[in-house]
N, CA, C and O atoms as CSV, one atom per row, in Angstrom:
chain,resi,resn,atom,element,x,y,z
A,1,MET,N,N,180.257,97.885,116.428
A,1,MET,CA,C,180.254,99.442,116.417
A,1,MET,C,C,181.751,99.510,117.317
A,1,MET,O,O,182.578,100.421,117.301
A,2,SER,N,N,181.793,98.084,118.183
A,2,SER,CA,C,182.303,98.085,119.659
A,2,SER,C,C,184.431,98.101,119.410
A,2,SER,O,O,185.388,98.449,120.102
A,3,GLY,N,N,184.242,97.540,118.112
A,3,GLY,CA,C,185.602,97.981,117.607
A,3,GLY,C,C,186.080,95.869,117.750
A,3,GLY,O,O,187.196,95.389,117.553
A,4,ALA,N,N,185.244,95.367,118.001
A,4,ALA,CA,C,184.885,93.907,118.731
A,4,ALA,C,C,184.752,93.633,116.658
A,4,ALA,O,O,183.968,94.078,115.820
A,5,PRO,N,N,186.226,92.490,116.558
A,5,PRO,CA,C,185.145,92.140,115.157
A,5,PRO,C,C,184.602,91.564,115.140
A,5,PRO,O,O,184.098,91.183,116.197
A,6,ALA,N,N,184.170,90.903,113.681
A,6,ALA,CA,C,182.247,90.015,114.307
A,6,ALA,C,C,183.701,88.924,113.164
A,6,ALA,O,O,184.520,89.344,112.347
A,7,ILE,N,N,183.419,87.511,113.659
A,7,ILE,CA,C,184.008,86.113,113.494
A,7,ILE,C,C,182.882,85.479,113.783
A,7,ILE,O,O,182.039,85.429,114.678
A,8,THR,N,N,183.288,84.699,112.065
A,8,THR,CA,C,181.466,84.208,111.579
A,8,THR,C,C,182.418,83.107,110.223
A,8,THR,O,O,183.531,82.709,109.879
A,9,THR,N,N,180.967,83.070,109.899
A,9,THR,CA,C,181.265,80.975,109.629
A,9,THR,C,C,181.407,82.206,108.283
A,9,THR,O,O,181.041,83.334,107.953
A,10,ASP,N,N,182.399,80.774,107.742
A,10,ASP,CA,C,182.171,81.490,105.645
A,10,ASP,C,C,181.123,81.094,104.871
A,10,ASP,O,O,181.134,81.054,103.640
A,11,HIS,N,N,180.105,80.766,105.673
A,11,HIS,CA,C,178.591,80.555,104.977
A,11,HIS,C,C,177.443,80.733,105.009
A,11,HIS,O,O,176.967,80.199,106.010
A,12,GLY,N,N,176.584,81.320,104.295
A,12,GLY,CA,C,175.576,81.878,105.179
A,12,GLY,C,C,174.839,82.973,104.888
A,12,GLY,O,O,175.344,83.411,103.854
A,13,ALA,N,N,173.807,83.768,105.246
A,13,ALA,CA,C,173.956,84.707,105.144
A,13,ALA,C,C,174.527,86.200,105.085
A,13,ALA,O,O,174.435,86.801,106.156
A,14,PHE,N,N,174.910,86.669,104.378
A,14,PHE,CA,C,175.205,88.373,104.330
A,14,PHE,C,C,176.745,88.377,104.781
A,14,PHE,O,O,177.056,89.306,105.526
A,15,VAL,N,N,177.830,87.392,104.403
A,15,VAL,CA,C,179.471,86.677,104.352
A,15,VAL,C,C,179.838,88.414,104.294
A,15,VAL,O,O,180.526,89.164,104.986
A,16,GLU,N,N,179.319,88.513,103.560
A,16,GLU,CA,C,180.104,89.782,102.438
A,16,GLU,C,C,181.267,91.292,102.958
A,16,GLU,O,O,182.338,91.858,102.740
A,17,THR,N,N,179.380,91.289,104.180
A,17,THR,CA,C,179.232,92.608,105.472
A,17,THR,C,C,180.083,91.544,106.462
A,17,THR,O,O,179.516,91.693,107.545
A,18,VAL,N,N,181.231,90.472,106.670
A,18,VAL,CA,C,182.363,90.052,107.223
A,18,VAL,C,C,184.101,90.364,106.315
A,18,VAL,O,O,184.330,89.637,105.348
A,19,GLU,N,N,185.045,91.298,106.665
A,19,GLU,CA,C,186.135,90.953,106.383
A,19,GLU,C,C,186.666,89.063,106.334
A,19,GLU,O,O,186.722,88.079,107.072
A,20,ALA,N,N,186.929,89.447,105.052
A,20,ALA,CA,C,187.300,87.514,104.640
A,20,ALA,C,C,188.543,86.588,106.101
A,20,ALA,O,O,188.580,85.413,106.465
A,21,SER,N,N,189.652,88.251,106.711
A,21,SER,CA,C,189.890,87.246,107.421
A,21,SER,C,C,189.848,87.114,108.629
A,21,SER,O,O,190.857,86.867,109.288
A,22,TRP,N,N,188.364,87.293,109.270
A,22,TRP,CA,C,186.990,86.795,109.627
A,22,TRP,C,C,186.018,86.047,109.965
A,22,TRP,O,O,185.140,86.125,110.824
A,23,ARG,N,N,186.538,84.647,108.462
A,23,ARG,CA,C,185.139,84.224,108.311
A,23,ARG,C,C,186.135,82.721,108.834
A,23,ARG,O,O,187.337,82.801,109.088
A,24,CYS,N,N,185.518,81.721,108.895
A,24,CYS,CA,C,185.999,80.435,109.504
A,24,CYS,C,C,185.481,79.396,109.117
A,24,CYS,O,O,184.250,79.360,109.119
A,25,ALA,N,N,185.952,78.662,108.832
A,25,ALA,CA,C,184.737,77.424,108.213
A,25,ALA,C,C,185.985,76.148,109.212
A,25,ALA,O,O,186.053,75.117,108.543
A,26,SER,N,N,186.842,76.042,110.480
A,26,SER,CA,C,186.471,75.554,111.093
A,26,SER,C,C,186.892,75.948,112.513
A,26,SER,O,O,187.151,77.144,112.648
A,27,HIS,N,N,187.008,75.186,113.574
A,27,HIS,CA,C,187.052,75.491,114.466
A,27,HIS,C,C,188.091,76.288,114.919
A,27,HIS,O,O,188.166,77.457,115.299
A,28,ARG,N,N,189.504,74.643,114.683
A,28,ARG,CA,C,190.172,76.191,114.580
A,28,ARG,C,C,190.659,77.446,114.284
A,28,ARG,O,O,191.120,78.037,115.260
A,29,GLU,N,N,190.687,77.900,113.466
A,29,GLU,CA,C,189.974,79.122,112.408
A,29,GLU,C,C,189.356,80.066,113.398
A,29,GLU,O,O,189.203,81.288,113.387
A,30,PHE,N,N,189.009,79.008,114.364
A,30,PHE,CA,C,187.692,79.795,114.562
A,30,PHE,C,C,188.547,80.273,116.398
A,30,PHE,O,O,188.151,81.218,117.080
A,31,ILE,N,N,189.478,79.516,116.719
A,31,ILE,CA,C,190.199,79.126,117.969
A,31,ILE,C,C,190.485,80.348,117.291
A,31,ILE,O,O,189.750,81.328,117.420
A,32,ASP,N,N,191.643,80.352,116.481
A,32,ASP,CA,C,193.311,81.405,115.769
A,32,ASP,C,C,191.765,83.028,115.408
A,32,ASP,O,O,192.471,83.928,114.954
A,33,ALA,N,N,190.900,83.351,115.427
A,33,ALA,CA,C,190.504,84.775,115.058
A,33,ALA,C,C,190.288,84.972,116.139
A,33,ALA,O,O,189.962,86.158,116.165
A,34,ALA,N,N,190.248,84.607,117.064
A,34,ALA,CA,C,189.162,85.251,118.550
A,34,ALA,C,C,190.847,85.378,119.291
A,34,ALA,O,O,191.136,86.320,120.027
A,35,GLU,N,N,191.901,84.194,118.918
A,35,GLU,CA,C,193.207,84.860,119.591
A,35,GLU,C,C,193.543,86.584,118.400
A,35,GLU,O,O,193.718,87.784,118.612
A,36,ARG,N,N,193.492,85.962,117.585
A,36,ARG,CA,C,194.357,87.735,116.709
A,36,ARG,C,C,192.981,88.771,116.659
A,36,ARG,O,O,192.698,89.700,115.903
A,37,ALA,N,N,192.069,87.992,118.151
A,37,ALA,CA,C,190.841,89.578,117.887
A,37,ALA,C,C,191.643,90.087,119.462
A,37,ALA,O,O,191.967,91.245,119.727
A,38,ARG,N,N,191.889,88.530,120.613
A,38,ARG,CA,C,191.844,89.991,121.503
A,38,ARG,C,C,193.823,90.616,121.453
A,38,ARG,O,O,194.305,91.504,122.155
A,39,HIS,N,N,194.420,89.920,120.579
A,39,HIS,CA,C,195.342,90.335,120.749
A,39,HIS,C,C,195.919,92.027,119.486
A,39,HIS,O,O,197.113,92.137,119.211
A,40,LEU,N,N,195.052,92.917,119.018
A,40,LEU,CA,C,194.555,93.564,118.178
A,40,LEU,C,C,195.198,95.242,119.044
A,40,LEU,O,O,195.359,95.537,120.228
A,41,SER,N,N,195.357,95.814,118.072
A,41,SER,CA,C,196.214,97.263,118.952
A,41,SER,C,C,194.661,97.678,118.706
A,41,SER,O,O,193.775,97.380,117.905
A,42,PRO,N,N,194.909,99.054,120.522
A,42,PRO,CA,C,193.792,100.192,119.945
A,42,PRO,C,C,194.141,100.610,118.297
A,42,PRO,O,O,193.153,100.858,117.607
A,43,GLU,N,N,195.361,100.690,117.705
A,43,GLU,CA,C,194.150,101.426,116.205
A,43,GLU,C,C,193.469,99.716,114.640
A,43,GLU,O,O,193.304,99.287,113.498
A,44,ALA,N,N,193.414,99.613,115.967
A,44,ALA,CA,C,193.130,98.339,114.956
A,44,ALA,C,C,191.715,98.267,114.895
A,44,ALA,O,O,190.902,98.278,113.971
A,45,ARG,N,N,191.611,98.158,116.628
A,45,ARG,CA,C,190.084,98.156,117.333
A,45,ARG,C,C,189.589,99.672,116.910
A,45,ARG,O,O,188.383,99.919,116.920
A,46,LEU,N,N,190.410,100.533,116.593
A,46,LEU,CA,C,189.897,102.490,115.992
A,46,LEU,C,C,189.170,102.238,114.496
A,46,LEU,O,O,188.201,102.901,114.125
A,47,ALA,N,N,189.948,100.907,113.500
A,47,ALA,CA,C,190.081,101.390,112.823
A,47,ALA,C,C,188.538,100.107,112.230
A,47,ALA,O,O,187.479,100.384,111.667
A,48,ILE,N,N,189.088,98.779,112.684
A,48,ILE,CA,C,187.634,98.430,113.075
A,48,ILE,C,C,185.623,98.620,112.803
A,48,ILE,O,O,184.780,98.132,112.051
A,49,ARG,N,N,185.672,99.950,114.307
A,49,ARG,CA,C,184.730,100.384,114.555
A,49,ARG,C,C,184.571,101.456,113.373
A,49,ARG,O,O,183.474,101.545,112.822
A,50,GLU,N,N,185.343,102.048,113.079
A,50,GLU,CA,C,184.619,102.787,111.726
A,50,GLU,C,C,184.506,102.355,110.473
A,50,GLU,O,O,183.736,102.695,109.575
A,51,ARG,N,N,185.522,101.419,110.520
A,51,ARG,CA,C,185.177,100.853,109.104
A,51,ARG,C,C,183.129,100.026,109.214
A,51,ARG,O,O,182.330,99.588,108.386
A,52,ALA,N,N,183.139,100.202,110.528
A,52,ALA,CA,C,181.706,99.292,110.771
A,52,ALA,C,C,180.233,100.653,110.471
A,52,ALA,O,O,179.066,100.527,110.102
A,53,LEU,N,N,181.060,101.830,110.851
A,53,LEU,CA,C,180.457,102.542,111.758
A,53,LEU,C,C,179.907,103.898,110.222
A,53,LEU,O,O,178.888,104.557,110.015
A,54,ALA,N,N,181.378,103.720,109.416
A,54,ALA,CA,C,180.792,104.563,107.570
A,54,ALA,C,C,180.003,102.543,106.602
A,54,ALA,O,O,179.942,102.589,105.374
A,55,ARG,N,N,179.666,101.516,107.108
A,55,ARG,CA,C,178.904,101.461,106.940
A,55,ARG,C,C,177.782,101.065,107.202
A,55,ARG,O,O,176.799,100.843,106.495
A,56,TYR,N,N,177.965,100.990,108.217
A,56,TYR,CA,C,176.358,99.894,109.493
A,56,TYR,C,C,175.918,101.204,109.785
A,56,TYR,O,O,174.829,101.256,109.214
A,57,SER,N,N,176.111,102.284,110.329
A,57,SER,CA,C,176.058,103.816,111.418
A,57,SER,C,C,174.414,104.035,110.271
A,57,SER,O,O,173.955,103.217,109.473
A,58,PHE,N,N,174.035,105.041,110.526
A,58,PHE,CA,C,172.215,105.167,110.599
A,58,PHE,C,C,172.650,106.377,109.768
A,58,PHE,O,O,172.430,106.383,108.557
A,59,GLU,N,N,173.202,107.302,110.316
A,59,GLU,CA,C,173.971,108.220,108.233
A,59,GLU,C,C,174.605,107.381,108.120
A,59,GLU,O,O,175.657,107.448,108.756
A,60,ALA,N,N,174.504,106.844,107.760
A,60,ALA,CA,C,175.498,105.379,106.094
A,60,ALA,C,C,174.438,104.444,105.855
A,60,ALA,O,O,174.848,103.495,105.186
A,61,VAL,N,N,172.670,104.327,106.293
A,61,VAL,CA,C,172.372,103.872,106.100
A,61,VAL,C,C,170.624,104.123,105.098
A,61,VAL,O,O,169.927,103.775,104.145
A,62,ALA,N,N,170.798,105.159,106.507
A,62,ALA,CA,C,169.455,106.438,106.474
A,62,ALA,C,C,169.076,106.375,105.081
A,62,ALA,O,O,168.221,105.620,104.618
A,63,PRO,N,N,169.722,107.162,104.485
A,63,PRO,CA,C,169.864,107.627,102.419
A,63,PRO,C,C,169.696,106.483,101.785
A,63,PRO,O,O,169.049,106.696,100.759
A,64,LEU,N,N,169.915,105.597,101.884
A,64,LEU,CA,C,170.086,103.990,100.911
A,64,LEU,C,C,168.625,103.949,101.843
A,64,LEU,O,O,167.666,104.564,101.376
A,65,TYR,N,N,168.462,103.236,103.139
A,65,TYR,CA,C,167.305,103.321,102.969
A,65,TYR,C,C,165.876,103.458,102.272
A,65,TYR,O,O,165.072,102.659,101.791
A,66,GLU,N,N,165.952,105.329,102.502
A,66,GLU,CA,C,165.360,106.543,101.737
A,66,GLU,C,C,165.044,105.773,100.580
A,66,GLU,O,O,164.168,104.909,100.606
A,67,ARG,N,N,165.769,106.065,99.489
A,67,ARG,CA,C,166.133,105.972,98.552
A,67,ARG,C,C,165.326,104.696,98.397
A,67,ARG,O,O,164.388,104.500,97.623
A,68,TYR,N,N,165.755,104.038,99.095
A,68,TYR,CA,C,164.463,101.779,98.489
A,68,TYR,C,C,163.182,102.590,98.665
A,68,TYR,O,O,162.580,103.121,97.732
A,69,PHE,N,N,162.850,102.632,99.852
A,69,PHE,CA,C,161.931,103.701,99.692
A,69,PHE,C,C,160.878,104.476,99.020
A,69,PHE,O,O,159.667,104.546,99.233
A,70,THR,N,N,161.728,105.105,98.058
A,70,THR,CA,C,160.634,105.905,97.428
A,70,THR,C,C,160.650,105.311,96.321
A,70,THR,O,O,159.657,105.414,95.601
A,71,ARG,N,N,161.438,104.769,96.022
A,71,ARG,CA,C,161.529,104.022,94.866
A,71,ARG,C,C,160.451,102.911,95.333
A,71,ARG,O,O,159.556,103.488,94.716
A,72,LEU,N,N,159.958,102.098,95.750
A,72,LEU,CA,C,158.749,101.484,96.711
A,72,LEU,C,C,157.890,102.110,96.546
A,72,LEU,O,O,156.819,101.502,96.562
A,73,TYR,N,N,157.841,103.301,96.352
A,73,TYR,CA,C,156.280,105.098,96.667
A,73,TYR,C,C,156.716,104.614,95.317
A,73,TYR,O,O,156.091,103.662,94.851
A,74,ALA,N,N,158.137,105.364,94.310
A,74,ALA,CA,C,157.558,105.141,92.901
A,74,ALA,C,C,156.368,104.236,92.191
A,74,ALA,O,O,155.354,104.654,91.632
A,75,ARG,N,N,156.782,102.929,92.376
A,75,ARG,CA,C,156.314,102.604,91.496
A,75,ARG,C,C,154.651,102.455,91.779
A,75,ARG,O,O,153.896,101.725,91.138
A,76,TRP,N,N,154.309,103.269,92.817
A,76,TRP,CA,C,152.416,102.845,92.535
A,76,TRP,C,C,152.158,104.028,91.040
A,76,TRP,O,O,153.157,104.425,90.441
A,77,GLY,N,N,150.870,104.435,90.633
A,77,GLY,CA,C,150.192,105.294,89.630
A,77,GLY,C,C,150.375,104.013,88.794
A,77,GLY,O,O,149.898,102.952,89.198
A,78,ARG,N,N,151.079,104.095,87.601
A,78,ARG,CA,C,151.473,102.764,86.662
A,78,ARG,C,C,152.359,101.832,86.825
A,78,ARG,O,O,152.931,101.209,85.931
A,79,GLY,N,N,152.513,101.700,88.176
A,79,GLY,CA,C,153.340,100.315,88.172
A,79,GLY,C,C,154.459,100.614,87.773
A,79,GLY,O,O,154.979,101.658,88.168
A,80,TRP,N,N,155.507,99.244,86.342
A,80,TRP,CA,C,156.292,98.692,86.236
A,80,TRP,C,C,156.068,100.112,85.563
A,80,TRP,O,O,156.675,101.061,86.059
A,81,TYR,N,N,155.097,100.366,84.278
A,81,TYR,CA,C,155.300,101.820,82.879
A,81,TYR,C,C,154.719,102.795,83.978
A,81,TYR,O,O,153.582,103.021,83.564
A,82,GLU,N,N,154.869,103.417,85.027
A,82,GLU,CA,C,155.144,104.705,85.763
A,82,GLU,C,C,156.811,105.309,85.058
A,82,GLU,O,O,157.851,104.677,85.239
A,83,THR,N,N,156.738,106.635,84.257
A,83,THR,CA,C,158.004,107.524,83.826
A,83,THR,C,C,158.117,108.256,85.168
A,83,THR,O,O,159.333,108.091,85.273
A,84,ARG,N,N,157.736,109.055,86.466
A,84,ARG,CA,C,157.725,110.291,87.395
A,84,ARG,C,C,158.830,109.323,88.051
A,84,ARG,O,O,159.283,109.554,89.172
A,85,ASP,N,N,159.142,108.469,87.446
A,85,ASP,CA,C,160.323,108.993,88.739
A,85,ASP,C,C,161.939,107.348,87.738
A,85,ASP,O,O,162.570,106.340,88.058
A,86,VAL,N,N,161.694,108.335,86.460
A,86,VAL,CA,C,163.332,107.902,86.094
A,86,VAL,C,C,165.011,108.077,86.575
A,86,VAL,O,O,166.098,107.623,86.216
A,87,ASP,N,N,164.406,109.173,87.770
A,87,ASP,CA,C,165.560,110.270,88.470
A,87,ASP,C,C,165.674,108.758,89.941
A,87,ASP,O,O,166.699,108.250,90.396
A,88,VAL,N,N,164.294,108.469,90.277
A,88,VAL,CA,C,165.162,108.185,92.045
A,88,VAL,C,C,165.336,106.772,91.376
A,88,VAL,O,O,165.718,106.089,92.326
A,89,LEU,N,N,165.269,105.912,90.229
A,89,LEU,CA,C,165.778,104.936,89.509
A,89,LEU,C,C,167.107,104.827,89.094
A,89,LEU,O,O,167.415,103.703,88.699
A,90,ALA,N,N,167.689,105.396,89.081
A,90,ALA,CA,C,169.389,105.059,88.268
A,90,ALA,C,C,170.103,104.822,89.621
A,90,ALA,O,O,170.043,105.455,90.675
A,91,PRO,N,N,170.698,103.873,89.318
A,91,PRO,CA,C,171.476,103.834,90.237
A,91,PRO,C,C,172.418,105.415,91.544
A,91,PRO,O,O,172.619,106.627,91.453
A,92,PRO,N,N,172.673,104.362,92.520
A,92,PRO,CA,C,172.853,105.455,93.768
A,92,PRO,C,C,173.878,105.344,93.181
A,92,PRO,O,O,174.148,104.580,92.254
A,93,PRO,N,N,174.990,106.677,94.075
A,93,PRO,CA,C,176.638,106.654,93.384
A,93,PRO,C,C,176.998,106.145,94.013
A,93,PRO,O,O,176.682,105.440,94.972
A,94,GLU,N,N,178.289,106.673,93.181
A,94,GLU,CA,C,179.355,104.731,94.408
A,94,GLU,C,C,180.073,105.577,95.623
A,94,GLU,O,O,180.868,104.886,96.259
A,95,ASP,N,N,179.996,106.411,95.895
A,95,ASP,CA,C,179.880,106.726,97.487
A,95,ASP,C,C,178.848,106.588,98.126
A,95,ASP,O,O,178.758,107.519,98.927
A,96,SER,N,N,178.047,105.936,98.191
A,96,SER,CA,C,176.682,106.141,99.245
A,96,SER,C,C,176.905,104.211,99.690
A,96,SER,O,O,176.084,103.643,100.411
A,97,PHE,N,N,178.235,103.422,99.045
A,97,PHE,CA,C,178.166,102.101,99.760
A,97,PHE,C,C,179.252,102.478,100.747
A,97,PHE,O,O,179.600,101.679,101.616
């Protein structure tokens, strides 16, 4: 969350968390991405940082984890057939992503 882009392969776990322009499939693409990163403007670095904070900061993910663990806890009781948690099982609001 420093303002540096994540440069990674275009395969493996969690590739969807990295913008497509920073995912690479060859050594040449990694070199090109590193060069682009080296020349990012302060404004572009700030935008990268703000995007990361909006998606992955404690403040952004804590409510999602809280909801997840609340849903798990709600499974106690009658398990699958429990109905006391219907409001908890509703999909999260769109603005929580």
